[in-house]
ROSETI-380590 format. One record per residue: residue in three letters; x negated, y, z of N, C-alpha, C in turn. Coordinates in Angstrom, 1 decimal. Last residue first. Example, Ala and Ser with C-alpha at 12.3 -4.5 7.8 and 13.67 -1.06 7.14 Angstrom:
ROSETI-380590
+------+--------+---------+--------+---------+----------+--------+--------+---------+--------+
: code : n.east : n.north :   n.up : ca.east : ca.north :  ca.up : c.east : c.north :   c.up :
+------+--------+---------+--------+---------+----------+--------+--------+---------+--------+
:  SER :  -12.8 :    -2.2 :    7.1 :   -13.7 :     -1.1 :    7.1 :  -12.9 :     0.0 :    7.9 :
:  ALA :  -13.2 :    -5.7 :    7.8 :   -12.3 :     -4.5 :    7.8 :  -13.2 :    -3.3 :    7.8 :
+------+--------+---------+--------+---------+----------+--------+--------+---------+--------+
//
This chain:
ROSETI-380590
+------+--------+---------+--------+---------+----------+--------+--------+---------+--------+
: code : n.east : n.north :   n.up : ca.east : ca.north :  ca.up : c.east : c.north :   c.up :
+------+--------+---------+--------+---------+----------+--------+--------+---------+--------+
:  ARG :   28.7 :    29.7 :   23.8 :    28.4 :     28.9 :   24.8 :   29.1 :    29.6 :   25.9 :
:  LEU :   29.7 :    29.5 :   20.5 :    30.1 :     30.1 :   21.8 :   29.5 :    29.3 :   22.8 :
:  GLU :   28.2 :    29.8 :   17.2 :    28.7 :     28.9 :   18.6 :   28.7 :    29.9 :   19.8 :
:  GLN :   29.0 :    31.1 :   14.2 :    28.3 :     31.0 :   15.7 :   28.9 :    30.4 :   16.7 :
:  ARG :   28.8 :    28.8 :   11.6 :    29.8 :     29.9 :   12.1 :   29.0 :    29.8 :   13.5 :
:  ALA :   27.9 :    27.9 :    8.2 :    27.8 :     28.2 :    9.2 :   28.6 :    29.4 :   10.1 :
:  THR :   28.4 :    27.9 :    5.3 :    29.8 :     27.7 :    6.0 :   29.2 :    27.5 :    7.7 :
:  LEU :   26.1 :    28.2 :    3.9 :    26.9 :     29.4 :    4.0 :   28.2 :    29.0 :    4.7 :
:  GLY :   23.4 :    27.0 :    4.8 :    24.3 :     27.2 :    5.7 :   25.2 :    28.5 :    5.6 :
:  ASN :   21.5 :    28.9 :    2.1 :    21.9 :     27.9 :    3.3 :   22.4 :    27.9 :    4.3 :
:  LEU :   20.5 :    29.3 :   -0.8 :    21.2 :     29.8 :    0.3 :   21.5 :    28.8 :    1.0 :
:  GLN :   18.0 :    30.5 :   -2.9 :    18.3 :     29.2 :   -2.1 :   19.3 :    29.6 :   -0.7 :
:  ALA :   16.4 :    31.0 :   -5.9 :    17.2 :     31.8 :   -4.8 :   17.5 :    30.4 :   -3.9 :
:  SER :   14.1 :    31.6 :   -8.5 :    15.0 :     30.9 :   -7.7 :   15.3 :    31.4 :   -6.1 :
:  LEU :   12.1 :    31.6 :  -11.6 :    12.8 :     32.5 :  -10.3 :   13.9 :    31.7 :   -9.8 :
:  THR :    9.4 :    30.9 :  -12.8 :    10.7 :     30.4 :  -12.6 :   11.0 :    31.0 :  -11.3 :
:  LEU :    6.6 :    31.3 :  -15.3 :     7.5 :     31.9 :  -14.0 :    8.8 :    31.4 :  -14.2 :
:  ARG :    5.4 :    30.1 :  -17.1 :     4.6 :     30.4 :  -15.9 :    5.4 :    31.0 :  -15.4 :
:  ASP :    7.1 :    30.1 :  -19.4 :     6.4 :     28.6 :  -18.9 :    5.7 :    28.8 :  -17.6 :
:  THR :    9.4 :    31.9 :  -18.2 :     8.6 :     31.7 :  -19.1 :    8.2 :    30.3 :  -18.8 :
:  VAL :   12.1 :    31.6 :  -16.6 :    12.1 :     33.0 :  -17.2 :   10.8 :    32.6 :  -18.5 :
:  THR :   14.1 :    29.3 :  -15.2 :    12.4 :     29.3 :  -15.9 :   12.9 :    30.6 :  -16.7 :
:  LYS :   15.7 :    29.7 :  -12.3 :    16.1 :     30.0 :  -13.9 :   14.6 :    29.9 :  -14.2 :
:  ALA :   18.3 :    28.0 :   -9.6 :    16.6 :     28.4 :  -10.3 :   16.7 :    28.6 :  -12.0 :
:  VAL :   19.7 :    27.8 :   -6.5 :    19.7 :     28.4 :   -8.4 :   18.3 :    28.5 :   -8.5 :
:  SER :   21.4 :    26.1 :   -4.5 :    20.0 :     26.6 :   -4.7 :   20.2 :    26.6 :   -6.3 :
:  VAL :   23.3 :    25.8 :   -1.6 :    23.1 :     26.2 :   -2.8 :   21.9 :    26.9 :   -3.1 :
:  ASP :   25.0 :    24.2 :    1.3 :    23.7 :     24.8 :    0.6 :   24.0 :    25.0 :   -0.6 :
:  LEU :   27.1 :    24.0 :    4.3 :    27.4 :     23.8 :    2.5 :   26.0 :    24.7 :    1.9 :
:  HIS :   28.0 :    21.6 :    6.5 :    27.2 :     22.7 :    6.2 :   26.8 :    22.7 :    4.7 :
:  VAL :   30.2 :    21.4 :    9.2 :    30.3 :     21.3 :    7.9 :   29.3 :    22.3 :    7.3 :
:  GLU :   30.9 :    19.7 :   12.3 :    30.1 :     20.8 :   11.7 :   30.0 :    20.4 :   10.1 :
:  ASP :   33.4 :    19.5 :   15.1 :    32.9 :     18.9 :   13.9 :   32.0 :    20.0 :   13.0 :
:  ASP :   31.6 :    20.5 :   18.2 :    32.6 :     20.2 :   17.3 :   32.2 :    19.8 :   16.0 :
:  GLU :   30.6 :    18.7 :   21.1 :    30.0 :     19.4 :   19.8 :   31.1 :    19.3 :   18.7 :
:  TYR :   30.7 :    18.4 :   24.7 :    31.1 :     18.3 :   23.3 :   30.7 :    19.1 :   22.2 :
:  VAL :   29.9 :    17.8 :   27.7 :    29.5 :     18.7 :   26.8 :   29.8 :    18.1 :   25.4 :
:  ASP :   31.4 :    17.3 :   31.1 :    31.1 :     17.0 :   29.7 :   30.8 :    18.0 :   28.8 :
:  ARG :   32.7 :    18.8 :   33.2 :    31.1 :     19.5 :   32.7 :   30.8 :    18.3 :   31.4 :
:  HIS :   35.0 :    17.7 :   33.5 :    35.0 :     19.3 :   33.2 :   33.6 :    19.9 :   32.8 :
:  ALA :   34.5 :    15.3 :   34.6 :    34.9 :     15.3 :   33.2 :   34.8 :    16.9 :   32.7 :
:  ALA :   31.2 :    15.5 :   36.5 :    32.8 :     15.4 :   36.5 :   33.3 :    15.6 :   35.0 :
:  GLU :   28.5 :    15.5 :   35.8 :    29.0 :     14.5 :   36.9 :   30.6 :    14.5 :   37.3 :
:  GLY :   28.6 :    14.9 :   32.3 :    28.4 :     15.5 :   33.7 :   29.1 :    14.8 :   34.8 :
:  VAL :   27.3 :    14.0 :   29.5 :    28.1 :     13.8 :   30.3 :   28.2 :    14.1 :   31.8 :
:  ASN :   26.8 :    15.3 :   26.2 :    26.1 :     15.1 :   27.4 :   27.3 :    15.1 :   28.6 :
:  THR :   27.9 :    15.0 :   23.8 :    26.4 :     15.0 :   23.8 :   25.9 :    15.2 :   25.0 :
:  LEU :   30.4 :    13.9 :   22.0 :    29.9 :     14.0 :   23.1 :   28.4 :    13.7 :   22.9 :
:  MET :   31.4 :    15.2 :   18.8 :    30.5 :     14.0 :   19.4 :   30.5 :    14.8 :   20.8 :
:  GLY :   32.7 :    15.7 :   15.2 :    32.7 :     15.9 :   16.9 :   31.9 :    14.8 :   17.5 :
:  ALA :   30.8 :    14.7 :   12.1 :    32.0 :     14.5 :   13.1 :   31.8 :    15.1 :   14.4 :
:  ARG :   29.6 :    16.1 :   10.0 :    29.1 :     15.6 :   11.0 :   30.3 :    15.7 :   12.0 :
:  PHE :   28.4 :    16.8 :    6.5 :    29.7 :     16.7 :    7.4 :   29.0 :    15.8 :    8.6 :
:  SER :   27.1 :    18.6 :    3.6 :    26.9 :     17.5 :    4.8 :   28.0 :    17.9 :    5.7 :
:  LEU :   26.4 :    19.5 :    0.8 :    27.3 :     19.2 :    1.5 :   26.8 :    18.0 :    2.3 :
:  GLY :   24.5 :    21.4 :   -2.3 :    24.6 :     20.0 :   -1.0 :   25.6 :    20.2 :    0.1 :
:  THR :   24.1 :    22.2 :   -5.4 :    25.0 :     22.1 :   -4.0 :   24.3 :    21.2 :   -3.1 :
:  ARG :   22.4 :    23.6 :   -7.7 :    22.2 :     22.8 :   -7.3 :   23.1 :    23.0 :   -5.6 :
:  ILE :   22.0 :    25.1 :  -11.1 :    22.7 :     25.0 :  -10.0 :   22.8 :    23.8 :   -9.1 :
:  PRO :   21.0 :    24.5 :  -13.4 :    20.1 :     25.1 :  -12.8 :   20.8 :    25.5 :  -11.4 :
:  SER :   21.7 :    20.8 :  -14.8 :    22.3 :     22.5 :  -14.3 :   21.5 :    23.1 :  -13.2 :
:  ARG :   19.6 :    20.0 :  -17.6 :    20.3 :     19.7 :  -16.3 :   20.7 :    20.9 :  -15.5 :
:  THR :   20.3 :    19.1 :  -20.8 :    19.7 :     19.7 :  -19.9 :   20.2 :    19.5 :  -18.5 :
:  ARG :   20.4 :    18.1 :  -24.0 :    21.2 :     17.9 :  -22.7 :   20.4 :    18.3 :  -21.5 :
:  PRO :   20.5 :    20.3 :  -26.8 :    20.0 :     19.2 :  -26.2 :   20.7 :    19.2 :  -24.7 :
:  GLY :   23.4 :    19.7 :  -29.4 :    22.4 :     20.6 :  -28.5 :   21.8 :    19.5 :  -27.5 :
:  ALA :   26.9 :    18.6 :  -28.9 :    25.7 :     19.3 :  -29.4 :   24.7 :    19.9 :  -28.6 :
:  MET :   28.9 :    17.8 :  -27.4 :    27.7 :     17.0 :  -27.2 :   26.4 :    17.3 :  -28.1 :
:  SER :   30.9 :    19.2 :  -28.0 :    30.6 :     19.2 :  -26.9 :   29.3 :    18.5 :  -26.5 :
:  ASP :   31.6 :    18.8 :  -31.0 :    30.7 :     19.9 :  -30.5 :   30.3 :    19.8 :  -29.1 :
:  SER :   30.2 :    15.3 :  -31.4 :    31.2 :     16.6 :  -31.3 :   30.4 :    17.3 :  -30.8 :
:  ARG :   29.4 :    12.7 :  -33.9 :    28.9 :     14.0 :  -33.0 :   30.3 :    14.7 :  -32.7 :
:  PRO :   30.1 :     9.4 :  -33.7 :    30.1 :     10.7 :  -33.9 :   29.7 :    11.8 :  -33.4 :
:  ARG :   26.9 :     7.4 :  -33.6 :    28.1 :      7.7 :  -33.0 :   28.5 :     9.3 :  -33.6 :
:  ARG :   25.9 :     5.0 :  -35.9 :    25.8 :      6.2 :  -35.3 :   26.9 :     6.7 :  -34.9 :
:  CYS :   23.8 :     2.0 :  -36.4 :    25.4 :      2.5 :  -36.0 :   25.2 :     3.8 :  -35.6 :
:  ARG :   21.9 :     0.9 :  -38.7 :    22.0 :      1.6 :  -37.6 :   23.4 :     2.2 :  -37.7 :
:  ARG :   21.5 :    -2.1 :  -40.3 :    21.7 :     -0.9 :  -40.5 :   22.0 :    -0.4 :  -39.1 :
:  ALA :   18.9 :    -4.3 :  -41.3 :    19.6 :     -4.2 :  -40.7 :   19.8 :    -2.6 :  -40.4 :
:  PRO :   18.9 :    -5.8 :  -44.8 :    18.1 :     -5.1 :  -43.6 :   19.1 :    -4.7 :  -43.0 :
:  GLY :   20.6 :    -8.8 :  -45.4 :    20.4 :     -7.8 :  -45.9 :   19.5 :    -7.1 :  -44.4 :
:  PRO :   20.4 :   -12.4 :  -44.9 :    21.2 :    -10.9 :  -44.6 :   20.1 :    -9.9 :  -45.1 :
:  MET :   20.8 :   -15.0 :  -47.5 :    19.8 :    -14.1 :  -46.5 :   20.3 :   -12.8 :  -46.4 :
+------+--------+---------+--------+---------+----------+--------+--------+---------+--------+
//
């Protein structure tokens, strides 16, 4: 008859020590390729949109159980469009 089951333990390294928590910094990146948005009566009246890249960053820090500070930076790669 086999003996009691034994648990296998993984070796613990310093990089895995402590509780695992999510990073308080979040980033978002989106890309849209250039496109034709309007067709005019002649080719020189067509309207094209350039490529767009948007980068957003948000940070949150819990100070106490009832207080969390946060900051959100949207459109970091935005550029002014010329018309």
